A tleap script that builds the chain and sets N, CA, C and O, in Angstrom:
source leaprc.protein.ff14SB
mol = sequence {
  NMET ASN LEU THR LYS ALA MET ASN GLY ASN
  ALA LEU THR ILE GLU ILE GLU GLY ARG VAL
  ASP THR VAL THR SER PRO ALA LEU ASP LYS
  LEU ILE ASN GLU SER MET ASP LYS ALA GLU
  SER LEU VAL LEU ASP PHE ASP LYS VAL GLU
  TYR ILE SER SER ALA GLY LEU ARG VAL LEU
  LEU SER ALA HIE LYS ALA MET SER LYS LYS
  GLY GLY MET LYS ILE LYS ASN ALA GLY GLU
  ASP ILE MET GLU ILE PHE GLU VAL THR GLY
  PHE THR ASP ILE LEU ASN ILE CVAL
}
set mol.1.N position { 0.923 -1.156 -0.081 }
set mol.1.CA position { -0.087 -0.081 0.136 }
set mol.1.C position { 0.781 0.876 0.175 }
set mol.1.O position { 1.693 0.767 0.995 }
set mol.2.N position { 0.725 2.079 -0.710 }
set mol.2.CA position { 1.456 3.490 -0.966 }
set mol.2.C position { 0.101 4.539 -0.483 }
set mol.2.O position { -1.069 4.436 -0.852 }
set mol.3.N position { 0.657 5.485 0.390 }
set mol.3.CA position { 0.048 6.701 1.190 }
set mol.3.C position { 0.685 7.554 0.424 }
set mol.3.O position { 1.818 7.390 -0.029 }
set mol.4.N position { -0.331 8.895 0.183 }
set mol.4.CA position { 0.376 10.184 -0.122 }
set mol.4.C position { -0.584 11.233 0.751 }
set mol.4.O position { -1.791 11.270 0.514 }
set mol.5.N position { -0.067 11.967 1.634 }
set mol.5.CA position { -0.694 12.875 2.283 }
set mol.5.C position { -0.658 14.499 1.522 }
set mol.5.O position { 0.451 14.834 1.107 }
set mol.6.N position { -1.480 15.212 1.385 }
set mol.6.CA position { -1.454 16.346 1.474 }
set mol.6.C position { -2.623 17.270 2.063 }
set mol.6.O position { -3.783 16.938 2.309 }
set mol.7.N position { -1.953 18.633 2.238 }
set mol.7.CA position { -2.668 19.559 3.410 }
set mol.7.C position { -3.078 20.702 2.352 }
set mol.7.O position { -2.332 21.098 1.457 }
set mol.8.N position { -4.269 21.127 2.577 }
set mol.8.CA position { -4.675 22.311 1.648 }
set mol.8.C position { -5.508 23.236 2.892 }
set mol.8.O position { -6.687 23.303 3.240 }
set mol.9.N position { -4.360 23.830 3.304 }
set mol.9.CA position { -5.073 24.720 4.660 }
set mol.9.C position { -5.196 23.871 5.597 }
set mol.9.O position { -4.178 23.180 5.645 }
set mol.10.N position { -6.001 23.563 6.423 }
set mol.10.CA position { -6.853 22.519 7.150 }
set mol.10.C position { -7.523 21.308 6.833 }
set mol.10.O position { -7.931 20.392 7.548 }
set mol.11.N position { -7.554 21.541 5.359 }
set mol.11.CA position { -8.093 19.897 4.883 }
set mol.11.C position { -7.085 19.354 4.458 }
set mol.11.O position { -6.186 19.812 3.754 }
set mol.12.N position { -7.328 17.643 5.198 }
set mol.12.CA position { -5.994 16.697 4.653 }
set mol.12.C position { -6.470 15.943 3.927 }
set mol.12.O position { -7.439 15.316 4.352 }
set mol.13.N position { -6.014 15.697 2.589 }
set mol.13.CA position { -6.435 14.629 1.894 }
set mol.13.C position { -5.416 13.559 1.733 }
set mol.13.O position { -4.245 13.905 1.576 }
set mol.14.N position { -5.710 12.380 1.754 }
set mol.14.CA position { -4.798 10.977 1.696 }
set mol.14.C position { -5.130 10.129 0.775 }
set mol.14.O position { -6.197 9.534 0.927 }
set mol.15.N position { -4.376 9.875 -0.317 }
set mol.15.CA position { -4.886 9.241 -1.696 }
set mol.15.C position { -4.048 7.719 -0.975 }
set mol.15.O position { -3.064 7.688 -0.236 }
set mol.16.N position { -4.738 6.753 -1.434 }
set mol.16.CA position { -4.451 5.413 -0.971 }
set mol.16.C position { -4.441 4.567 -2.216 }
set mol.16.O position { -5.365 4.599 -3.029 }
set mol.17.N position { -3.474 3.881 -2.332 }
set mol.17.CA position { -3.057 2.802 -3.576 }
set mol.17.C position { -2.729 1.345 -2.865 }
set mol.17.O position { -1.855 1.191 -2.012 }
set mol.18.N position { -3.565 0.341 -3.358 }
set mol.18.CA position { -3.222 -0.979 -3.232 }
set mol.18.C position { -4.300 -1.412 -2.140 }
set mol.18.O position { -5.381 -0.826 -2.191 }
set mol.19.N position { -4.081 -2.530 -1.006 }
set mol.19.CA position { -4.858 -3.134 -0.223 }
set mol.19.C position { -4.595 -2.453 0.914 }
set mol.19.O position { -3.579 -1.847 1.256 }
set mol.20.N position { -5.772 -2.645 1.534 }
set mol.20.CA position { -6.068 -1.830 3.077 }
set mol.20.C position { -6.362 -3.088 3.786 }
set mol.20.O position { -7.520 -3.467 3.610 }
set mol.21.N position { -5.678 -3.797 4.496 }
set mol.21.CA position { -5.712 -5.134 5.115 }
set mol.21.C position { -5.151 -5.171 6.434 }
set mol.21.O position { -4.836 -4.110 6.973 }
set mol.22.N position { -4.970 -6.396 7.084 }
set mol.22.CA position { -4.571 -6.595 8.228 }
set mol.22.C position { -3.019 -5.759 8.645 }
set mol.22.O position { -2.698 -5.039 9.590 }
set mol.23.N position { -2.293 -6.263 7.438 }
set mol.23.CA position { -1.012 -5.853 7.295 }
set mol.23.C position { -0.558 -4.296 7.176 }
set mol.23.O position { 0.394 -3.753 7.737 }
set mol.24.N position { -1.454 -3.771 6.339 }
set mol.24.CA position { -1.403 -2.290 5.793 }
set mol.24.C position { -2.181 -1.198 6.781 }
set mol.24.O position { -1.819 -0.057 7.071 }
set mol.25.N position { -3.236 -1.843 7.156 }
set mol.25.CA position { -4.142 -0.637 8.041 }
set mol.25.C position { -3.396 -0.029 8.985 }
set mol.25.O position { -3.615 1.150 9.262 }
set mol.26.N position { -2.457 -0.714 9.582 }
set mol.26.CA position { -1.688 0.228 10.977 }
set mol.26.C position { -1.105 1.511 10.262 }
set mol.26.O position { -1.359 2.592 10.793 }
set mol.27.N position { -0.257 1.492 8.970 }
set mol.27.CA position { 0.108 2.574 8.184 }
set mol.27.C position { -0.977 3.543 8.264 }
set mol.27.O position { -1.019 4.591 8.908 }
set mol.28.N position { -1.873 3.000 7.478 }
set mol.28.CA position { -3.223 4.138 7.383 }
set mol.28.C position { -3.396 4.978 9.036 }
set mol.28.O position { -3.199 6.122 9.445 }
set mol.29.N position { -3.818 3.824 9.574 }
set mol.29.CA position { -4.175 4.368 10.870 }
set mol.29.C position { -3.316 5.666 11.606 }
set mol.29.O position { -3.754 6.679 12.151 }
set mol.30.N position { -1.967 5.220 11.397 }
set mol.30.CA position { -0.382 5.863 11.967 }
set mol.30.C position { -0.385 7.324 10.951 }
set mol.30.O position { 0.042 8.360 11.459 }
set mol.31.N position { -0.689 7.332 10.075 }
set mol.31.CA position { -0.865 8.583 9.339 }
set mol.31.C position { -1.922 9.499 9.727 }
set mol.31.O position { -1.674 10.560 10.301 }
set mol.32.N position { -3.395 9.019 9.353 }
set mol.32.CA position { -4.387 9.699 10.172 }
set mol.32.C position { -4.021 10.419 11.317 }
set mol.32.O position { -3.831 11.635 11.324 }
set mol.33.N position { -3.898 9.489 12.527 }
set mol.33.CA position { -3.644 9.850 13.574 }
set mol.33.C position { -2.414 11.024 14.029 }
set mol.33.O position { -2.391 11.808 14.978 }
set mol.34.N position { -1.546 10.807 13.057 }
set mol.34.CA position { -0.384 11.875 13.157 }
set mol.34.C position { -0.662 13.210 12.705 }
set mol.34.O position { -0.161 14.202 13.233 }
set mol.35.N position { -1.688 13.254 11.451 }
set mol.35.CA position { -2.141 14.318 10.846 }
set mol.35.C position { -3.514 15.216 11.382 }
set mol.35.O position { -3.814 16.378 11.106 }
set mol.36.N position { -4.038 14.486 12.022 }
set mol.36.CA position { -5.513 14.948 12.879 }
set mol.36.C position { -5.315 15.923 13.610 }
set mol.36.O position { -6.241 16.678 13.907 }
set mol.37.N position { -4.103 16.098 14.034 }
set mol.37.CA position { -4.598 17.524 14.715 }
set mol.37.C position { -4.636 18.847 14.137 }
set mol.37.O position { -5.257 19.785 14.637 }
set mol.38.N position { -3.799 18.916 12.824 }
set mol.38.CA position { -3.776 19.840 12.152 }
set mol.38.C position { -4.797 20.059 11.107 }
set mol.38.O position { -4.915 21.102 10.464 }
set mol.39.N position { -5.612 18.878 10.969 }
set mol.39.CA position { -6.639 18.794 9.955 }
set mol.39.C position { -7.954 19.257 10.835 }
set mol.39.O position { -8.023 19.124 12.057 }
set mol.40.N position { -8.798 19.720 10.154 }
set mol.40.CA position { -10.133 20.079 10.206 }
set mol.40.C position { -11.281 19.097 9.479 }
set mol.40.O position { -12.369 18.709 9.906 }
set mol.41.N position { -10.613 18.859 8.237 }
set mol.41.CA position { -11.760 17.724 7.780 }
set mol.41.C position { -10.725 16.873 7.126 }
set mol.41.O position { -9.588 17.333 7.023 }
set mol.42.N position { -10.996 15.677 6.671 }
set mol.42.CA position { -10.233 14.746 5.888 }
set mol.42.C position { -10.820 14.260 4.668 }
set mol.42.O position { -12.049 14.269 4.740 }
set mol.43.N position { -10.385 13.853 3.611 }
set mol.43.CA position { -10.554 13.106 2.685 }
set mol.43.C position { -9.749 12.072 2.273 }
set mol.43.O position { -8.524 12.166 2.189 }
set mol.44.N position { -10.595 10.771 1.928 }
set mol.44.CA position { -9.771 9.710 1.536 }
set mol.44.C position { -10.271 9.175 0.110 }
set mol.44.O position { -11.347 8.646 -0.168 }
set mol.45.N position { -9.231 9.453 -0.671 }
set mol.45.CA position { -9.031 9.035 -2.014 }
set mol.45.C position { -9.030 7.673 -2.401 }
set mol.45.O position { -7.919 7.196 -2.633 }
set mol.46.N position { -9.898 7.025 -2.509 }
set mol.46.CA position { -10.004 5.707 -2.838 }
set mol.46.C position { -9.752 4.998 -4.084 }
set mol.46.O position { -9.930 3.790 -4.243 }
set mol.47.N position { -9.279 5.909 -5.053 }
set mol.47.CA position { -9.334 5.735 -6.477 }
set mol.47.C position { -8.474 4.732 -6.841 }
set mol.47.O position { -8.600 4.202 -7.945 }
set mol.48.N position { -7.521 4.356 -5.985 }
set mol.48.CA position { -6.286 3.034 -6.496 }
set mol.48.C position { -6.302 1.897 -5.282 }
set mol.48.O position { -5.337 1.186 -5.002 }
set mol.49.N position { -7.844 1.866 -4.493 }
set mol.49.CA position { -7.743 0.938 -3.367 }
set mol.49.C position { -8.281 -0.127 -4.345 }
set mol.49.O position { -9.186 0.058 -5.158 }
set mol.50.N position { -7.579 -1.287 -4.146 }
set mol.50.CA position { -8.082 -2.941 -4.423 }
set mol.50.C position { -8.926 -3.566 -3.673 }
set mol.50.O position { -9.885 -4.182 -4.140 }
set mol.51.N position { -8.632 -3.467 -2.272 }
set mol.51.CA position { -9.530 -4.075 -1.488 }
set mol.51.C position { -9.142 -3.563 0.063 }
set mol.51.O position { -8.094 -3.146 0.555 }
set mol.52.N position { -10.521 -3.800 0.612 }
set mol.52.CA position { -10.373 -3.347 2.063 }
set mol.52.C position { -10.811 -4.324 3.144 }
set mol.52.O position { -11.860 -4.937 2.953 }
set mol.53.N position { -10.198 -4.510 4.132 }
set mol.53.CA position { -10.659 -5.904 5.157 }
set mol.53.C position { -11.184 -5.287 6.291 }
set mol.53.O position { -10.994 -4.076 6.402 }
set mol.54.N position { -11.852 -5.922 7.221 }
set mol.54.CA position { -12.414 -5.881 8.533 }
set mol.54.C position { -11.431 -4.887 9.079 }
set mol.54.O position { -11.865 -3.812 9.492 }
set mol.55.N position { -10.137 -5.148 9.118 }
set mol.55.CA position { -9.044 -4.190 9.755 }
set mol.55.C position { -9.238 -2.882 9.107 }
set mol.55.O position { -9.619 -2.045 9.926 }
set mol.56.N position { -9.070 -2.313 7.618 }
set mol.56.CA position { -9.312 -1.564 7.279 }
set mol.56.C position { -10.507 -0.871 7.314 }
set mol.56.O position { -10.486 0.316 6.988 }
set mol.57.N position { -11.634 -1.435 7.676 }
set mol.57.CA position { -12.844 -0.732 8.158 }
set mol.57.C position { -12.744 -0.013 9.257 }
set mol.57.O position { -12.980 1.195 9.286 }
set mol.58.N position { -12.333 -0.801 10.394 }
set mol.58.CA position { -11.673 -0.271 11.648 }
set mol.58.C position { -11.390 0.997 11.377 }
set mol.58.O position { -11.934 2.017 11.801 }
set mol.59.N position { -10.304 0.833 10.477 }
set mol.59.CA position { -9.501 2.324 10.747 }
set mol.59.C position { -10.422 3.405 10.289 }
set mol.59.O position { -10.498 4.519 10.807 }
set mol.60.N position { -11.029 3.028 9.395 }
set mol.60.CA position { -12.100 4.025 8.770 }
set mol.60.C position { -13.039 4.693 9.679 }
set mol.60.O position { -13.175 5.913 9.765 }
set mol.61.N position { -13.750 3.705 10.427 }
set mol.61.CA position { -14.523 4.082 11.313 }
set mol.61.C position { -13.948 4.759 12.726 }
set mol.61.O position { -14.717 5.285 13.531 }
set mol.62.N position { -12.986 4.710 12.866 }
set mol.62.CA position { -12.164 5.311 14.253 }
set mol.62.C position { -12.204 6.600 13.581 }
set mol.62.O position { -13.028 7.410 14.006 }
set mol.63.N position { -11.336 6.989 12.447 }
set mol.63.CA position { -11.287 7.853 12.015 }
set mol.63.C position { -12.525 8.860 11.646 }
set mol.63.O position { -12.425 10.079 11.785 }
set mol.64.N position { -13.745 8.185 11.144 }
set mol.64.CA position { -15.025 9.090 11.002 }
set mol.64.C position { -15.183 9.521 12.471 }
set mol.64.O position { -15.287 10.700 12.809 }
set mol.65.N position { -15.195 8.343 13.428 }
set mol.65.CA position { -15.725 9.268 14.720 }
set mol.65.C position { -14.775 10.331 15.213 }
set mol.65.O position { -15.249 11.320 15.772 }
set mol.66.N position { -13.517 10.213 15.057 }
set mol.66.CA position { -12.581 11.624 15.340 }
set mol.66.C position { -12.927 12.509 14.701 }
set mol.66.O position { -13.229 13.550 15.284 }
set mol.67.N position { -13.020 12.424 13.146 }
set mol.67.CA position { -13.031 13.618 12.346 }
set mol.67.C position { -14.816 14.106 12.447 }
set mol.67.O position { -15.183 15.143 11.895 }
set mol.68.N position { -15.577 13.417 13.038 }
set mol.68.CA position { -17.129 14.097 13.196 }
set mol.68.C position { -17.183 14.971 14.074 }
set mol.68.O position { -18.036 15.856 14.007 }
set mol.69.N position { -16.218 14.904 15.157 }
set mol.69.CA position { -16.117 15.864 16.101 }
set mol.69.C position { -15.518 17.597 15.519 }
set mol.69.O position { -15.527 18.663 16.133 }
set mol.70.N position { -15.137 17.333 14.386 }
set mol.70.CA position { -14.319 18.485 13.566 }
set mol.70.C position { -15.390 18.906 12.429 }
set mol.70.O position { -16.598 19.114 12.545 }
set mol.71.N position { -14.485 18.968 11.204 }
set mol.71.CA position { -15.295 19.126 9.933 }
set mol.71.C position { -15.587 18.071 9.503 }
set mol.71.O position { -16.223 18.304 8.475 }
set mol.72.N position { -15.498 16.746 9.694 }
set mol.72.CA position { -15.763 15.634 9.049 }
set mol.72.C position { -14.986 15.000 8.425 }
set mol.72.O position { -13.861 15.496 8.363 }
set mol.73.N position { -15.209 13.654 7.694 }
set mol.73.CA position { -14.543 12.815 6.543 }
set mol.73.C position { -15.518 12.194 5.676 }
set mol.73.O position { -16.592 11.634 5.897 }
set mol.74.N position { -14.655 12.519 4.316 }
set mol.74.CA position { -15.131 11.872 3.140 }
set mol.74.C position { -14.454 11.031 2.456 }
set mol.74.O position { -13.242 11.208 2.331 }
set mol.75.N position { -15.109 9.903 1.850 }
set mol.75.CA position { -14.406 9.072 0.918 }
set mol.75.C position { -14.872 9.373 -0.526 }
set mol.75.O position { -16.038 9.565 -0.871 }
set mol.76.N position { -13.908 9.383 -1.219 }
set mol.76.CA position { -14.057 9.493 -2.697 }
set mol.76.C position { -13.434 8.868 -3.784 }
set mol.76.O position { -12.249 8.561 -3.652 }
set mol.77.N position { -13.974 8.637 -4.767 }
set mol.77.CA position { -13.433 7.441 -5.733 }
set mol.77.C position { -13.445 6.349 -5.391 }
set mol.77.O position { -12.512 5.710 -5.878 }
set mol.78.N position { -14.242 5.656 -4.597 }
set mol.78.CA position { -14.407 4.266 -4.327 }
set mol.78.C position { -15.165 3.506 -5.384 }
set mol.78.O position { -16.351 3.663 -5.677 }
set mol.79.N position { -14.118 2.475 -6.028 }
set mol.79.CA position { -14.593 1.598 -7.086 }
set mol.79.C position { -15.636 0.677 -6.621 }
set mol.79.O position { -15.855 0.467 -5.427 }
set mol.80.N position { -16.360 0.061 -7.720 }
set mol.80.CA position { -17.456 -1.167 -7.829 }
set mol.80.C position { -17.210 -1.914 -6.537 }
set mol.80.O position { -17.987 -1.746 -5.597 }
set mol.81.N position { -16.049 -2.827 -6.422 }
set mol.81.CA position { -15.684 -3.703 -5.510 }
set mol.81.C position { -15.699 -3.080 -4.162 }
set mol.81.O position { -16.441 -3.604 -3.330 }
set mol.82.N position { -15.024 -2.088 -3.827 }
set mol.82.CA position { -14.933 -1.244 -2.691 }
set mol.82.C position { -16.639 -0.808 -2.430 }
set mol.82.O position { -17.222 -1.237 -1.434 }
set mol.83.N position { -17.115 -0.205 -3.113 }
set mol.83.CA position { -18.480 0.085 -2.715 }
set mol.83.C position { -19.313 -1.117 -2.062 }
set mol.83.O position { -19.954 -1.042 -1.014 }
set mol.84.N position { -19.167 -2.348 -2.966 }
set mol.84.CA position { -19.905 -3.377 -2.528 }
set mol.84.C position { -19.718 -3.828 -1.100 }
set mol.84.O position { -20.676 -3.997 -0.345 }
set mol.85.N position { -18.244 -4.053 -0.685 }
set mol.85.CA position { -17.800 -4.076 0.667 }
set mol.85.C position { -18.805 -3.221 1.754 }
set mol.85.O position { -19.467 -3.647 2.700 }
set mol.86.N position { -18.607 -1.544 1.107 }
set mol.86.CA position { -19.422 -0.623 2.010 }
set mol.86.C position { -20.592 -0.979 2.292 }
set mol.86.O position { -20.991 -0.876 3.452 }
set mol.87.N position { -21.406 -1.482 1.275 }
set mol.87.CA position { -22.850 -1.620 0.995 }
set mol.87.C position { -23.216 -2.797 2.402 }
set mol.87.O position { -23.875 -2.647 3.431 }
set mol.88.N position { -22.391 -4.038 1.809 }
set mol.88.CA position { -22.709 -5.262 2.665 }
set mol.88.C position { -22.323 -5.054 4.015 }
set mol.88.O position { -22.998 -5.629 4.869 }
set mol.89.N position { -21.258 -4.264 4.420 }
set mol.89.CA position { -21.239 -4.089 5.759 }
set mol.89.C position { -21.935 -2.915 6.633 }
set mol.89.O position { -21.803 -2.596 7.815 }
set mol.90.N position { -22.866 -2.309 5.396 }
set mol.90.CA position { -23.608 -1.214 6.239 }
set mol.90.C position { -23.217 0.073 6.206 }
set mol.90.O position { -23.958 1.001 6.532 }
set mol.91.N position { -21.539 0.262 5.645 }
set mol.91.CA position { -20.691 1.530 5.833 }
set mol.91.C position { -21.363 2.495 5.086 }
set mol.91.O position { -21.291 3.695 5.352 }
set mol.92.N position { -22.178 1.914 3.931 }
set mol.92.CA position { -22.771 3.192 3.401 }
set mol.92.C position { -23.898 4.073 4.183 }
set mol.92.O position { -24.455 4.959 3.534 }
set mol.93.N position { -24.097 3.963 4.931 }
set mol.93.CA position { -24.907 4.062 6.136 }
set mol.93.C position { -24.316 5.161 7.003 }
set mol.93.O position { -24.882 6.157 7.454 }
set mol.94.N position { -22.837 4.698 7.160 }
set mol.94.CA position { -22.307 5.664 8.531 }
set mol.94.C position { -21.294 6.620 7.734 }
set mol.94.O position { -21.002 7.772 8.056 }
set mol.95.N position { -20.836 5.929 6.667 }
set mol.95.CA position { -19.805 7.221 6.318 }
set mol.95.C position { -20.323 8.271 4.891 }
set mol.95.O position { -21.309 8.089 4.176 }
set mol.96.N position { -19.313 9.358 4.800 }
set mol.96.CA position { -19.878 10.117 3.758 }
set mol.96.C position { -19.137 9.566 2.196 }
set mol.96.O position { -17.924 9.740 2.072 }
set mol.97.N position { -19.634 9.150 1.469 }
set mol.97.CA position { -18.939 8.650 0.278 }
set mol.97.C position { -19.494 9.471 -0.771 }
set mol.97.O position { -20.678 9.710 -1.012 }
set mol.98.N position { -18.486 9.850 -1.334 }
set mol.98.CA position { -18.786 10.793 -2.616 }
set mol.98.C position { -18.438 10.389 -3.787 }
set mol.98.O position { -18.659 11.093 -4.773 }
savepdb mol mol.pdb
quit
C-alpha cells in the first residue's frame, strides 16, 4: 500500500493505493492519527484501492468518529468492488461517500 498525504489549509487529503488489510491498515491509521491535530476535515481518495478488509474498515470507523467532532470525513472515488464491501457491511449508511 502506498499513501500520499496533502494538506490544503486545514483540509487533509490522503490518497491510498493498493490493499487496506491487516498488514497495511496500521500504516494508514498511524498517518491519519499523526495528521489529525492539524486537520479540520479529511478526504480519503480510494481511486486506487483494490481491497479493504475488516481491519481497514475499523481504521475508517475510528477516523470517522474522530473527524465527526471536527469538519468531517469523506471518501471519494471508491470503485465498484469497494462500494460492494461498504454496502454489505452497512458502511454506506455511516460514512460520507462521494
